[in-house]
N, C-alpha and C positions, 0 to 999 in steps of 0.2 A: 503494499499500499503506499502511497505517496503522502509524505508530510510537507506542508509549507510553513516555513517560519517567516513571518512578516516583521519587518523593521520599521524604521521611521517612514511614515507616509502610508503604511500598509498594515494598519491595526486591525482591519477587517478586509474581506474579500466581497465586494459588492456583487459579484457575479456568482457567489457560492449559495447553492440551495441547501440551507441548514436543516439537518435532520434532528440534531441534539447537540447539547453541550455537556461536558463531563468534567467535574473537578477531580484532579488526579493527586494521588499521595505517592511519594517515592521514598526510597531510603535516604535520598539526599535532600529532602525537604519539599516544598511546594513549587511547582512550575510557575511561570510568569502569570498564568491565568488559566482558565478552563480551556480544555481541548474542544475545538469546535468541529463536529463531524458533519459532513455534507457531501453534496455531489456538485461537481464542476463539470459542465457539458456532459452530464449523465455518469461521470466516473467518481467513485468514492475517494475522498481526500480527507486529511485531517489538517486543520489550520490551527496555528498558535502565534499570537502576538508576543514577540519577544520582549517588548517593553511594557507589557500589560495593556489591557483594553483602553485604559485612560492615558497611555504613554507615560507612565509615572515611574518607571524603573530605568535608571541610568545604566549605561552600558557595563560600567565596572561593578554593578550590584546584580546583574542578571544571573539567575541561578541556572547557569548553562547545563550543569549535570542533571538537574531535575528535569529541564526541558527535553533533553535528549532521551533520558531514561523514560520519561512518560510516553513519549512518541514510540519508542521502541516496545514498550510494554503493550501498546494497543496494536502492535502488528505492523508498524511503520518500517520499511526497509530501504526507503529512498526519501531523501529530503532535498528541497530546494530552498535555500536560504536567500531571502531578499533583503539587501542592505543598501543604504544610501552612502555614497563615497564622494570625496573630493578628488578632482582631477589633477594629477601631478604631470603626467605625460602630456605634451602638447595636443596630441590627438584625442585626449579625453575631455572634450568640452561639455558643459552642462547640458543635459538632455540625452547624452550618449548612454547606452546600455553595454556592459562589458561581462564577460564570463571569465573571471580570473583563473589562472592555472598555477599560481605560486603564492606563497605567503612569507612575510618577514614579520616576526612577532616582537612588538615593542611593549607588550602589556606586562603587568607585574602584579603579584599579590591576588590572583584569581585562582580558584579551584580548577586545576588543569587535567586531572586524571580521576578515573574511577578507581585506580589501584593505589589509594593512598593510605589505607588503615594498615596498622601493624601486622594483622594476620593474613595479608595477602602478599604473595611474592612480588619482587620488583619485576615490572613488565616493561620491556622496551618494544615499540612497534615502528616498523619503517614508515617514514613520513616524507620520503623523497618527493613524491608527488601528492600534495595534501588534498586536492580534490579528486573525486571519483571520475575516471574517464568516461564511463557509460553514461553517467548523468550529465557531464558536460556535453557529450555528443548529442544526447537527447534534446538538450536546450538548444544546441546550435541547429539541429535539424528543424525544431519547432520554429525558430526564427526564420529560417529559410522558407518554410511553408507559408509563414505569416507575412513574408515580405518586410520583416523587421531588420533594419540595419543595426548590427552591434559589433563590438570588438571581440575577437577570438583570442583570448589569452591577455595576461597582464599580472603584475606582481602587486599583491595587495599588502599594504603596511598597516598592520593592526596596532592601533595605539590605545592608551589607557582611557582617555576621556575622563569626565564628560567634557572638559574644556577642548576648544579647537587648538590647532597648533601654531607656533610661531613661524615666522617666515624662514628663520634659521633651521628650525627643525625640518621643515619641508625640504630645504636645501640638502640637509644631511640624508633625508630619506631618498631624495633623488639620486644622491652619489651612491647609496646603498643598492640602488636599482629598483626602488619602488615606483610603480605607475600610477597608484591611487592610494588614498588613505581613508581608513575606516576604523570603527571601534568594536566590531562584534565578531569577526571571523575567527578569532582565537579567544578562548580554547574550543569554541564550538566545533570547528572542523576536525580537530584532533579527537575530541570526545566522540564524535560520530565514528571516527575510524576505530576507536577502542570498542565500541559495541557493534561493529560491522553493518553500519548503515552507510549506504552510497550517498555521498554528500557532495553538492555543488552549489555555487553561489551565482546570483545575478547581482552585479553591482550597478546601481542607478546613480549616475554622476549628476550631482545637483548643484555643484559650485566648483569653481576653480580653488585649488588649495591655496593656502595662505601665501601671498607674495607672487601669485601667478594671475595672469590675465586681468579680469575685472576685479579680482581680489587683491591686486597689487597694493592697494592702500587699506586693506581690511575686507573681511567677508561680510556681506550684507545679508542678514537673515531674511529680508523681505524678498530678495532675489531668489533665495532658495525655495521659498514658499511658491513663487511664480512657476518655478521649473518643476517642482515636486508633483504637482497634480497631473500634468500632462505626461510626465515620465511614468508615473505609476499606472496610467492608462495603458501604456505601452507594455508594462510588466503584466498587467492583468491579461492582455491579449496574448502574450507569450505563454503564460500558464495555461490559457484555454487551448492554444495549439499544442502544448506539450501533452496534455491529457488526452486530447482528441487523437494525436499520433500514437499514443499508448494503446488506445481502444482499437485503432485500425490495425496495429501490429498484432494485437492478440487475436482479432478476428481472422487474421491471415495465417495463424499457426493452427 
């Protein structure tokens, strides 16, 4: 089953036919909100708002372990994470969608593993390619069917938040090889890997990163809001095509 984790601008799926909501309990505490069960273009999915239904949970306080565990417990084996990002690479202008393929983790003090208690063995997993290739391919194919132009690949720089970055920090991230900056891909991507969920992300570029383009003199939150609505319409269309393609593939087997 497909799980969709919505970030800023996607606290609900307007095109989701909701069947029921379920409050989840996990060994790692409560997830960000109730799991929303429903049908998207006739296909069953589970939606979870990463920052809560009222967008009141900052990125560094999201219970990523509970979120992923709750989805897995309900049979989710694939996740699409939707997250807003700032564009560092010159080609990532506001309004662009991107399917990242790499991560640099700048976060700290977050619960980053399910294998943290003293009675569990130390566990090391390969994280060379942090996003699931099959899920990335499915998103790219969906974009092609929908006629949505997006960028295939890019390095996601995951920062702590909730504050935005300084221009010097963005300069450093660019030297490190980051193409975009966001606050939620870690430890989310790695936790999904630990519990064998095929995980990929859709980055919605809503602003130039600090010191870049129209953000050269500061990031204007009003401009982000103007871009956010239109960009999320594209994301919803992409998700519709994703599940429609899944249904067609299953009918063909």
